[in-house]
C-alpha positions in Angstrom: 78.5 47.8 -69.7 79.5 44.7 -71.7 83.1 45.8 -71.9 83.2 46.6 -68.1 81.7 43.1 -67.4 84.3 41.5 -69.6 87.2 43.3 -67.9 85.8 42.2 -64.5 85.8 38.6 -65.6 89.4 39.0 -66.7 90.4 40.4 -63.3 88.6 37.5 -61.4 89.7 34.6 -63.5 93.2 35.5 -64.7 94.9 35.6 -61.3 97.5 37.8 -62.9 99.9 40.4 -61.7 99.0 44.1 -62.2 101.3 44.2 -65.3 99.7 41.1 -66.8 96.2 42.5 -66.2 97.1 45.7 -68.0 98.3 43.6 -70.9 95.0 41.6 -71.0 92.9 44.7 -70.9 94.8 46.3 -73.7 94.5 43.1 -75.8 90.8 42.9 -75.2 90.3 46.6 -76.2 92.2 46.1 -79.4 90.6 42.8 -80.3 87.0 44.1 -79.8 87.6 47.1 -81.9 88.0 45.2 -85.1 89.4 47.4 -87.9 89.0 50.5 -85.7 91.4 51.0 -82.9 89.9 51.8 -79.5 88.9 55.5 -79.0 91.4 55.6 -76.2 94.0 53.2 -75.0 96.9 52.8 -72.7 99.9 50.5 -73.2 101.2 49.8 -69.7 104.0 47.3 -70.2 106.9 46.5 -72.6 105.5 43.2 -73.8 102.3 44.9 -75.2 104.4 47.4 -77.1 106.3 44.5 -78.7 103.3 42.3 -79.5 100.6 44.4 -81.2 100.1 45.4 -84.7 97.3 48.0 -85.3 95.0 47.0 -88.1 92.7 49.6 -89.6 90.7 49.7 -92.8 93.3 51.8 -94.6 96.7 50.7 -93.1 98.5 48.7 -90.4 101.6 49.3 -88.3 103.4 48.3 -85.2 103.9 50.5 -82.2 107.2 52.4 -81.7 110.1 50.7 -79.9 109.9 51.1 -76.1 112.2 50.7 -73.2 111.4 49.7 -69.6 112.0 53.3 -68.3 108.9 54.3 -70.3 106.8 52.4 -67.9 108.7 52.8 -64.7 109.3 56.6 -64.9 107.1 58.0 -67.6 103.7 56.3 -67.0 103.6 54.2 -70.2 102.4 55.0 -73.7 98.9 56.4 -74.2 96.9 56.9 -77.4 93.6 57.5 -79.2 92.0 57.1 -82.6 90.0 59.6 -84.5 88.1 59.7 -87.8 87.1 56.0 -87.6 90.7 54.9 -87.3 92.1 57.2 -90.1 94.1 59.1 -87.5 95.8 57.4 -84.5 97.9 59.2 -81.9 100.5 57.7 -79.5 102.3 59.7 -76.9 104.8 59.3 -74.1 104.0 62.3 -72.0 105.5 64.9 -72.1 108.3 64.1 -74.4 107.2 62.1 -77.5 104.0 62.6 -79.6 103.3 60.5 -82.7 100.4 60.9 -85.2 99.8 58.5 -88.0 97.1 59.6 -90.4 95.6 59.1 -93.9 93.0 60.9 -96.0 91.5 57.5 -96.5 90.8 58.0 -100.2 92.4 57.2 -103.5 93.7 60.2 -105.6 94.6 60.6 -109.2 98.3 60.3 -109.9 99.6 63.8 -110.0 102.7 65.8 -111.0 103.6 65.8 -107.3 103.2 62.0 -107.1 105.5 61.6 -110.1 108.1 63.8 -108.4 107.9 61.6 -105.2 107.9 58.4 -107.3 111.1 59.4 -109.1 112.7 61.0 -106.0 112.8 64.4 -107.6 113.9 66.3 -104.5 114.6 69.6 -106.3 111.0 69.7 -107.5 109.7 69.2 -103.9 112.1 71.7 -102.5 110.9 74.3 -105.0 107.3 73.7 -103.8 108.0 73.9 -100.1 110.8 76.4 -100.0 108.6 79.0 -101.7 106.8 79.4 -98.3 109.3 78.0 -95.8 112.9 78.1 -97.0 114.2 76.5 -93.7 112.3 73.2 -94.2 114.6 70.2 -94.7 113.3 67.9 -97.4 114.4 64.4 -98.6 112.8 61.3 -100.1 113.5 57.8 -98.8 111.9 54.4 -98.8 110.1 52.8 -95.9 107.4 50.2 -95.2 106.6 46.7 -96.1 106.3 47.5 -99.8 109.2 49.9 -99.9 107.0 53.0 -100.2 108.4 56.4 -101.5 108.3 58.7 -98.5 108.8 62.4 -98.6 110.4 63.6 -95.3 109.7 67.1 -94.2 111.6 68.4 -91.1 110.3 71.7 -89.7 113.0 73.7 -87.9 110.8 76.5 -86.8 110.3 74.9 -83.3 113.9 74.9 -82.3 113.8 78.0 -80.1 111.1 76.3 -78.0 113.0 73.1 -77.5 110.5 71.4 -79.8 111.2 69.6 -83.1 108.9 68.0 -85.6 109.4 65.7 -88.6 106.8 64.2 -91.0 107.2 61.1 -93.2 104.5 61.0 -95.9 104.6 57.6 -97.6 102.9 57.0 -101.0 101.6 53.9 -102.6 100.9 53.9 -106.4 98.9 51.4 -108.4 100.7 49.3 -110.9 99.6 51.5 -113.9 100.7 54.7 -112.1 97.2 56.3 -112.3 96.2 56.3 -108.7 97.9 57.0 -105.3 97.3 56.7 -101.6 99.3 58.1 -98.7 99.8 57.7 -95.0 101.7 60.2 -92.9 103.6 59.7 -89.7 104.5 62.9 -87.7 106.9 62.9 -84.8 106.9 65.7 -82.3 109.7 66.0 -79.7 109.5 68.2 -76.6 112.8 68.4 -74.8 112.4 67.4 -71.1 113.3 70.1 -68.5 114.9 67.4 -66.3 118.5 67.1 -67.4 118.6 63.4 -66.7 115.6 62.7 -68.8 116.9 65.0 -71.5 119.9 62.7 -71.9 117.6 59.6 -72.2 114.9 61.1 -74.3 116.2 62.9 -77.3 115.0 63.9 -80.8 117.3 61.3 -82.3 116.0 58.6 -80.0 112.4 59.4 -81.0 113.3 59.0 -84.7 115.1 55.7 -83.9 112.1 54.4 -82.0 109.7 55.4 -84.8 111.6 53.4 -87.3 109.7 50.3 -86.2 106.5 52.0 -87.2 107.9 53.1 -90.6 109.4 49.7 -91.4 106.1 47.9 -90.5 103.8 50.3 -92.3 101.4 48.6 -94.8 99.1 50.7 -96.9 96.2 48.5 -97.9 95.0 48.2 -101.5 91.7 49.8 -102.4 92.1 50.8 -106.1 
């Protein structure tokens, strides 16, 4: 009831256009949520996509890059948070779906962590290819602190015009005894409309998500 009342006040006092009102409501939702993003949210304009950084207890990140057609033809970006902000979804229906998630706990530095830390791709391929030989695997650096990220691209979806890629980024403590990770998974569904299929592509989704990857900050909690 308090939130509804606050939104009513915004509508009465702001004297804004519909787009500005959507911007104010989204800003209020995010501000009132503290370190837990709102359970459900809608980003209805381009300015909101540019402005906001999501802050949670475990990590922070910016929203993916957007273009005006996202709002004029596709209905804008929608999202939700789960597990007290440890998992956040963002989607542009029906083409792009993004999940950013963490276990939210510190783990002991393992042999796998050492392989990621040293970019030992053959070691990681040996682990994953044992069960899925078609998986593409690489290790690159992203994030505000240049995290080591293992990139896993699943090609099993291709026959359904669907593709998925996961960036799992790891942060290690200075003594290399502990680790934390945050994963960003991108799922692409090819539009049936040929015109939209030219605009919304798998490569475009990856390019848009780079803003999330570059802005990712995994918070200290050793």
